[in-house]
N, C-alpha and C positions, 0 to 999 in steps of 0.2 A: 353271674349274668349282669349284675349291676355295672361292672366295669365295661362290659361289651356295649351296653346301652349308652353309657356315658361317652365312650369312644365313638359310637355311631352318631350320637347327637353332636359331638364336636366336629366330626367329619362332615356332617350335614351342614352345620353352621359355616364351616370353612368353604364348602362348595357354594353355598348361597352367597357368601361374601365374595368369592372369586367371580361368580356370575354377575353380581352387582358391580364389581370393579370393571369387568369386561364391558358391561353396558355403559358405564360412565366413561370408560376409555373410548368406546365407539362414539359417544356424544362429543367428547373433546376433539376427536379426530374429524368429525363432521364439521364442528364449529371452526376448527382450524382451516379446513379446506374452504369453507364459506368466507372466512376472513381473508384468506389468500386471494380468492377470486375477487372479492370486493376491493382489496388493495390494488390488484392489477387493473381493475376497471377505473379506479380513482387515478392511478398513475397515467392511464391512457387519456383520461379527461384533462388532467393537468398538462400533459404534452400538447393536447389539442388547443387548450386555452393559450399556452405559450406561443404556439404556432400562429394562432389568430391574432395575438397581441403583436407579434412581429409583423404580420401582414398589415395590421392597422397602423403601426408606426411607419411602415414604408408608405402607406397610403397618405398619411398625414404629411410626411416629407414631400411627397409628390404634390399634394394640394398646396403646401407652402411655396414650393418652387413655382407652381403655376400662378399663384397669387402674386408673387414677386414679378413674374413675367408680365402679368396683366397690369400691374402697377407701372412698370416701365413703359408698356404700350400706352397706357393712359397718360403718362407724363409726356410722351412723345406726341400724342394727339393734342394735348393741351398746348404744347409748344407750337405745333403746326397751326392750330386754330388761332393762337395769339398772333402769329405772323400774318395770317390771312386777314384778320380784323384791322390791322394797322393800316 
């Protein structure tokens, strides 16, 4: 009977270890899914930031062009005003 009890105890320990391994595996799987979801959200945010940065760069270019145009108009007005004062 001693060998049977030892075998039963060993099998019980193996089953408990297998159940524990399964729980750990489930935890790892859940964590992996959460990390994948977080990575996808981060990638989406990075793409949004990049798109906004491009939009901002285009807006700055537009502002610079408008500023140059205004400077040219200002110079033309100064020249016209100088001719009127003479």
